[in-house]
C-alpha positions in Angstrom: 0.0 0.0 0.1 1.1 3.5 -0.8 2.2 5.8 2.2 -0.2 8.6 3.0 1.2 12.0 1.7 3.3 14.3 4.1 3.9 17.5 2.8 4.6 21.0 4.6 4.5 23.3 1.5 3.0 23.8 -2.0 3.8 24.7 -5.3 0.3 25.3 -7.0 0.7 26.2 -10.8 -2.3 27.2 -13.0 -1.3 26.5 -16.6 -3.6 28.9 -18.2 -5.4 27.5 -21.3 -4.0 23.9 -21.1 -6.2 21.3 -22.6 -6.3 17.9 -21.0 -6.0 16.0 -24.2 -3.0 17.8 -25.6 -1.1 17.5 -22.3 -1.8 13.9 -22.0 -0.7 13.2 -25.5 2.4 15.1 -25.2 3.2 13.7 -22.0 2.6 10.0 -23.5 4.7 11.0 -26.5 7.6 11.9 -24.3 7.7 15.6 -25.2 6.8 16.6 -21.5 9.4 14.4 -19.8 9.3 16.3 -16.3 5.5 15.9 -16.1 5.7 12.4 -17.0 8.5 11.5 -14.7 7.3 13.4 -11.6 3.5 13.2 -12.0 2.3 10.4 -14.5 4.7 7.5 -13.4 3.5 8.3 -9.8 -0.1 8.0 -10.7 -0.6 11.4 -10.1 -2.2 12.9 -13.6 -5.8 12.8 -14.4 -8.5 14.7 -16.1 -10.6 17.3 -14.1 -13.7 19.1 -15.1 -13.1 22.8 -14.9 -16.1 25.3 -14.5 -18.7 27.2 -16.5 -17.8 29.9 -17.7 -14.7 28.2 -18.7 -12.7 31.6 -18.8 -9.6 33.0 -17.2 -10.6 35.0 -14.0 -13.7 33.0 -12.8 -12.2 29.7 -13.6 -9.2 30.5 -11.4 -11.4 30.5 -8.2 -11.8 26.8 -8.0 -8.0 26.3 -7.3 -7.6 29.5 -5.6 -10.7 29.5 -3.4 -12.3 26.1 -3.9 -15.6 27.8 -5.2 -17.5 27.6 -8.6 -17.5 31.3 -9.8 -21.3 31.1 -9.4 -20.9 31.0 -5.9 -18.8 33.9 -5.9 -21.1 36.0 -8.0 -18.8 36.0 -11.0 -20.6 35.0 -14.1 -18.1 35.8 -16.7 -15.0 37.9 -17.5 -17.3 40.5 -18.7 -20.9 41.0 -16.9 -23.3 43.4 -16.0 -26.0 44.1 -13.4 -29.5 44.7 -14.6 -31.0 48.2 -14.1 -33.5 48.6 -11.6 -36.0 50.9 -13.2 -37.9 51.1 -16.4 -34.9 52.7 -18.5 -31.9 50.7 -19.5 -29.3 52.8 -17.5 -25.8 50.9 -17.5 -23.6 53.5 -16.1 -21.3 51.8 -13.3 -23.3 48.6 -13.8 -20.8 46.9 -16.3 -17.5 45.1 -15.7 -14.5 43.7 -17.7 -11.6 42.2 -16.2 -9.9 42.7 -19.6 -8.9 46.1 -18.6 -6.6 47.8 -15.9 -7.1 47.5 -12.1 -8.3 43.8 -12.5 -7.1 42.7 -9.1 -8.9 46.0 -7.4 -12.2 45.0 -9.4 -12.1 41.4 -8.3 -11.5 42.4 -4.8 -14.7 44.7 -4.8 -16.8 42.3 -6.9 -16.2 39.0 -5.0 -18.1 38.7 -1.9 -16.2 39.6 1.5 -16.5 36.1 2.8 -14.6 34.2 0.0 -11.1 33.4 1.2 -8.2 32.3 -0.9 -5.1 29.9 -0.3 -3.5 32.9 0.8 -5.6 33.1 4.1 -4.9 29.5 4.8 -1.4 28.7 3.8 1.3 30.2 5.8 4.1 32.0 3.7 2.4 31.5 0.4 3.6 33.9 -2.4 1.7 35.2 -5.6 3.1 34.8 -9.1 0.8 36.5 -11.7 -2.4 35.7 -9.6 -5.6 37.5 -10.6 -7.3 37.6 -7.1 -5.0 38.3 -4.6 -7.4 38.7 -1.5 -5.3 37.7 1.7 -1.9 38.1 0.1 0.6 40.4 1.9 2.2 43.2 -0.2 5.6 41.8 0.5 4.4 38.2 -1.0 3.4 39.6 -4.4 6.4 38.6 -6.5 5.0 40.0 -9.7 2.8 43.0 -8.7 4.6 45.4 -11.0 6.4 43.1 -13.6 3.2 41.3 -14.7 1.9 44.2 -16.6 5.4 45.1 -18.0 5.8 41.3 -19.1 2.4 41.4 -20.8 3.0 44.7 -22.8 6.4 43.3 -23.9 4.9 40.2 -25.1 2.3 41.8 -27.0 4.7 44.0 -28.5 7.2 41.3 -29.4 4.7 38.5 -29.8 7.2 36.6 -27.6 4.5 35.0 -25.3 7.0 32.3 -24.2 9.0 35.1 -22.2 5.9 35.3 -19.8 6.6 31.9 -18.6 10.2 32.6 -18.0 9.0 35.7 -15.9 6.8 33.2 -14.0 9.4 30.7 -13.5 11.8 33.5 -12.5 9.4 35.0 -9.9 8.9 31.3 -8.4 12.5 31.2 -7.7 12.7 34.6 -6.4 9.9 33.8 -3.8 11.9 30.9 -2.6 15.0 32.9 -2.4 13.1 35.5 -0.2 12.1 32.7 2.3 8.4 32.0 1.1 8.2 28.1 1.3 4.8 27.9 -0.9 3.8 29.7 -4.1 0.6 30.0 -6.1 1.7 30.9 -9.8 -0.2 31.3 -13.2 1.6 30.4 -16.5 -0.1 32.2 -19.2 2.0 31.3 -22.5 -0.2 28.2 -23.5 -3.3 30.3 -23.3 -1.9 33.3 -25.4 -0.4 31.2 -28.0 -3.6 29.0 -28.4 -5.5 32.2 -28.9 -3.2 33.4 -31.5 -2.3 30.3 -33.5 -4.9 28.0 -32.2 -4.9 25.5 -29.6 -3.4 22.3 -31.8 -0.8 24.6 -33.6 2.7 23.8 -33.4 3.4 27.2 -31.6 0.8 26.1 -28.9 2.5 22.6 -28.6 5.9 24.2 -28.1 4.3 26.3 -25.2 3.4 22.9 -23.6 7.1 21.8 -24.0 8.5 25.0 -22.7 6.3 25.0 -19.7 7.5 21.4 -18.9 11.1 22.7 -19.2 10.4 25.4 -16.7 8.6 22.7 -14.4 11.8 20.5 -14.6 14.0 23.5 -13.5 11.9 24.5 -10.7 11.8 20.7 -9.4 15.7 20.8 -9.8 15.9 23.9 -7.6 13.5 22.3 -5.0 15.9 19.1 -5.2 18.8 21.4 -4.5 17.3 23.1 -1.8 16.5 19.8 -0.1 12.6 20.6 0.0 11.3 18.7 -2.8 10.0 15.7 -0.8 8.1 18.1 1.3 6.6 20.1 -1.4 3.4 19.3 -2.9 3.2 20.3 -6.6 -0.2 20.8 -8.0 -0.6 21.5 -11.8 -3.9 22.4 -13.4 -5.6 24.7 -15.8 -8.6 27.2 -15.9 -9.9 26.0 -19.4 -9.0 24.4 -22.6 -9.7 25.7 -26.1 -11.2 25.1 -29.5 -9.8 26.4 -32.8 -11.9 29.4 -34.3 -12.3 29.7 -37.9 -15.3 32.3 -37.9 -15.9 35.4 -35.9 -19.4 36.8 -35.2 -20.2 39.9 -33.2 -23.2 38.6 -31.2 -24.8 42.1 -30.9 -25.2 41.9 -34.6 -27.5 39.2 -34.2 -29.4 40.9 -31.4 -30.1 44.1 -32.9 -32.7 43.2 -35.2 -34.8 42.3 -32.2 -33.2 44.9 -29.6 -31.8 47.8 -31.8 -30.4 49.5 -28.7 -27.9 46.7 -27.6 -25.1 47.8 -25.4 -21.8 46.0 -25.5 -18.0 46.2 -24.9 -16.0 48.3 -25.7 -18.5 50.8 -27.0 -20.2 51.3 -23.7 -21.2 55.1 -24.5 -23.7 53.7 -27.0 -27.1 53.4 -25.4 -25.5 53.6 -21.9 -28.7 55.3 -20.5 -31.2 53.8 -22.9 -30.4 50.3 -23.5 -32.9 47.5 -24.5 -30.3 45.0 -24.0 -26.7 44.4 -23.1 -24.3 41.6 -24.4 -21.1 40.7 -22.3 -18.8 38.2 -24.0 -16.5 36.0 -22.2 -13.6 33.9 -23.7 -15.4 34.7 -26.8 -17.3 31.4 -27.0 -19.9 32.5 -24.1 -21.9 35.4 -23.6 -24.2 36.9 -20.6 -27.3 38.7 -22.4 -29.3 41.1 -20.2 -32.8 42.1 -21.7 -35.6 44.4 -20.7 -38.9 42.6 -19.9 -42.3 43.6 -21.5 -42.7 46.9 -19.3 -39.1 47.7 -18.6 -36.2 46.7 -16.9 -37.8 46.0 -13.7 -39.4 43.1 -15.2 -37.6 39.9 -16.5 -38.0 38.7 -20.1 -40.3 35.6 -20.6 -38.2 33.5 -23.3 -41.3 31.1 -23.8 -44.0 33.5 -24.4 -45.0 33.3 -28.1 -44.8 36.2 -30.3 -42.8 38.3 -28.0 -39.2 39.7 -28.5 -37.3 37.4 -25.9 -38.7 34.3 -28.0 -37.8 36.0 -31.2 -34.1 36.5 -29.9 -34.1 32.9 -28.9 -35.4 31.9 -32.5 -32.9 34.2 -34.2 -29.8 33.1 -32.1 -30.5 29.3 -32.7 -31.0 29.8 -36.4 -27.4 31.2 -36.6 -24.7 28.8 -37.5 -22.4 30.2 -34.9 -24.6 29.3 -32.0 -24.8 26.0 -30.3 -27.1 26.6 -27.1 -29.0 29.3 -25.3 -29.6 29.0 -21.6 -32.2 30.7 -19.5 -34.4 30.3 -16.2 -37.9 28.8 -16.7 -38.6 29.3 -13.2 -36.6 30.1 -9.9 -33.8 27.0 -9.7 -35.3 25.6 -13.1 -33.0 26.0 -16.1 -33.5 25.3 -20.1 -30.5 24.6 -22.4 -32.0 24.9 -25.8 -30.6 23.7 -29.2 -32.2 24.0 -32.7 -34.2 20.7 -32.1 -34.9 20.3 -28.5 -34.3 21.4 -24.8 -32.7 19.8 -21.6 -34.4 21.1 -18.5 -32.3 21.0 -15.3 -34.5 21.3 -12.1 -32.6 22.3 -9.0 -35.3 23.0 -6.7 -34.3 21.9 -3.2 -30.9 21.0 -4.5 -28.9 24.1 -3.5 -27.1 22.8 -0.2 -24.4 25.3 0.8 -22.0 22.3 1.5 -20.9 20.0 -1.3 -21.0 17.1 0.8 -24.6 17.0 0.9 -26.3 14.2 -1.5 -28.6 16.8 -3.3 -30.2 15.5 -6.3 -31.3 17.5 -9.4 -34.0 16.7 -12.0 -33.0 16.2 -15.6 -35.4 15.8 -18.5 -35.5 16.2 -22.4 -38.1 18.0 -24.4 -37.6 16.8 -28.0 -34.0 16.1 -29.0 -31.4 16.2 -26.4 -29.2 19.4 -27.3 -26.3 17.8 -25.3 -26.2 14.5 -27.1 -26.4 12.3 -24.1 -27.8 8.7 -24.0 -30.6 8.1 -21.5 -29.9 9.5 -18.2 -31.8 9.2 -14.8 -34.5 11.5 -14.2 -32.9 12.6 -10.8 -29.2 12.4 -10.4 -26.7 13.4 -7.6 -23.6 15.7 -8.3 -21.4 12.4 -8.5 -23.8 10.7 -10.7 -24.0 13.7 -13.1 -20.3 13.9 -13.3 -19.6 10.0 -13.9 -22.5 9.6 -16.5 -21.5 12.5 -18.6 -17.8 12.2 -18.2 -17.1 10.7 -21.6 -19.5 12.9 -23.3 -18.9 16.2 -25.6 -20.5 18.3 -22.5 -19.1 16.7 -19.2 -20.8 17.7 -16.2 -23.1 20.2 -17.9 -26.2 19.8 -15.9 -24.5 20.5 -12.7 -22.5 23.3 -14.0 -25.8 25.1 -15.0 -26.9 24.8 -11.3 -23.7 26.2 -10.0 -23.5 29.1 -12.6 -27.1 30.3 -12.0 -26.1 31.0 -8.4 -24.7 34.3 -9.5 -27.3 36.9 -9.3 -25.3 38.6 -12.1 -25.7 35.7 -14.4 -27.4 36.9 -17.7 -31.1 36.5 -18.5 -30.0 34.6 -21.6 -26.7 32.7 -21.9 -25.3 31.9 -25.3 -22.6 29.2 -26.1 -20.8 29.3 -29.4 -20.6 26.4 -31.5 -16.9 24.8 -31.8 -15.2 26.8 -34.7 -16.9 30.0 -34.1 -16.9 32.6 -31.5 -18.9 35.7 -30.5 -16.7 38.8 -30.9 -14.9 39.8 -34.1 -13.4 43.0 -33.3 -11.5 44.8 -30.4 -9.0 42.0 -29.7 -5.4 42.7 -28.6 -4.1 39.9 -30.9 -5.8 37.6 -33.7 -8.1 35.0 -32.0 -7.7 31.5 -33.6 -8.5 30.0 -30.3 -11.7 30.4 -28.2 -13.3 29.1 -25.0 -15.9 29.8 -22.4 -18.6 27.4 -23.2 -19.6 23.8 -22.1 -17.7 22.3 -24.7 -15.5 19.3 -23.7 -12.2 20.8 -25.0 -13.1 24.0 -22.8 -14.1 22.3 -19.8 -11.5 19.1 -19.5 -8.1 20.2 -18.0 -5.2 18.4 -16.2 -5.1 17.7 -12.5 -1.6 16.7 -11.7 0.2 16.2 -8.5 3.6 14.8 -7.6 1.7 11.9 -5.6 -1.0 9.3 -6.4 -4.6 10.0 -6.5 -6.4 7.6 -4.3 -9.8 6.2 -5.5 -11.6 6.7 -9.0 -14.2 9.5 -8.4 -14.3 12.1 -11.2 -12.2 15.1 -10.4 -13.1 18.8 -10.7 -10.7 21.7 -10.4 -12.7 22.8 -7.3 -11.2 19.5 -5.6 -7.9 20.9 -5.6 -8.3 23.6 -3.0 -9.4 21.2 -0.2 -7.0 18.5 -1.3 -4.1 20.9 -1.0 -5.3 22.2 2.7 -5.8 18.4 3.6 -2.5 17.3 2.2 -0.7 20.2 4.4 -2.6 19.1 7.4 -4.4 22.4 7.3 -8.4 22.6 8.4 -10.5 22.7 5.4 -13.4 25.4 5.7 -17.2 24.3 5.0 -19.3 25.6 2.0 -16.8 24.8 -0.7 -17.9 23.5 -4.3 -15.1 20.8 -4.1 -14.1 17.9 -1.7 -10.8 16.6 -0.7 -9.3 13.8 -2.4 -6.9 11.6 -0.5 -3.4 11.6 -1.8 -0.6 8.9 -1.5 3.2 8.6 -2.1 3.5 6.1 -4.9 7.2 6.7 -5.9 10.2 9.0 -5.1 11.9 9.9 -8.2 14.7 12.5 -9.1 
């Protein structure tokens, strides 16, 4: 029997944009030798389900805070809050984290009771972390270099340099006496966007990430702390290749002429009929006025009304895979061109993820998620297990968690693979997109330098309590994930 894990420090790495299948294939082919040697051969590399929306920022929260972004009221990298009066006044009611002062915005927007790894792990340093609540100023290794590195990479198109910056910052944290580090490595995501997630440039980003990982492991060995350091590697999302860009507001305007969207917020800022907030470019939160104004929610199933007309227009467009909306409190509909999937979460929203809550699942017409026959009521674990091998893993439960956010759109749109929902105003060409429920957006690696015990399906929110448990630290209640036991299967260097 393998011995239980014993760690007193952690190196938690979020390899932004890393797809499970790509990392697994490169590792199996010997092109990521450090990952293979220190993780795969120890039984410590498995796929995990990320969160919806599968976008940077919100999808960092499972590792960093143990929460689905819906529980943190963070429904996207861009979102809005519905106006409260009859007129569509959106001044100070929109948000984009693809803009300056990201950390300050996240600190303001995320509920005050959300705590990060920085609260729980003594001596944890930050490297390129988006949400730094609880991190002392002296522990922020990239507080000023992060923006400079981004601008330099943007000007030179050398995104690989951002990984070297992150690697150097981790080394600097150890040199300054910080035993643990949370680090974000961004090159895989940036190069996936620029060249496509299965391009040679993107594959090279994986290989160079592995080289950085190898140097960090060598430094831990040199310091004599490798055996006591838990190393965790995961991602926030994957990507799919993009061949066609569509502006979702162009689809909306025939129905809602005064549609507000980034970055031209000055248009209809005080008189909007609708707002479109795109995230990852494959997902969008849409906010729509009701029949009598913004104080009323739209009814998407009332015939011959604007909301239903918009749903029809969206589903008729080749770029759109699904639209999602609330049918009733805690009842959600995911619609495709030929049918609907209905998720009934009434009575299932326990605060503690250990509760065996069950959700209802039914289909009207053809199943837009392509599932086989599923039970009419399922627990969270049953949803994960029964949908794991499908094109939309864990989607029913993801909708339940997503709509915990009061800021979630009235209508949520997911693009079809190959398309995205924003054709202009990007800082570099977009040949890769993410944000939707698509398998290649949702499945990411979950790697540890130990072995996973048991065969339960993993989600990225499981990593937060697993880290605390492995370090012998108390685990808070009310998390989206559950701790998984780790064991030492091998010691390799």
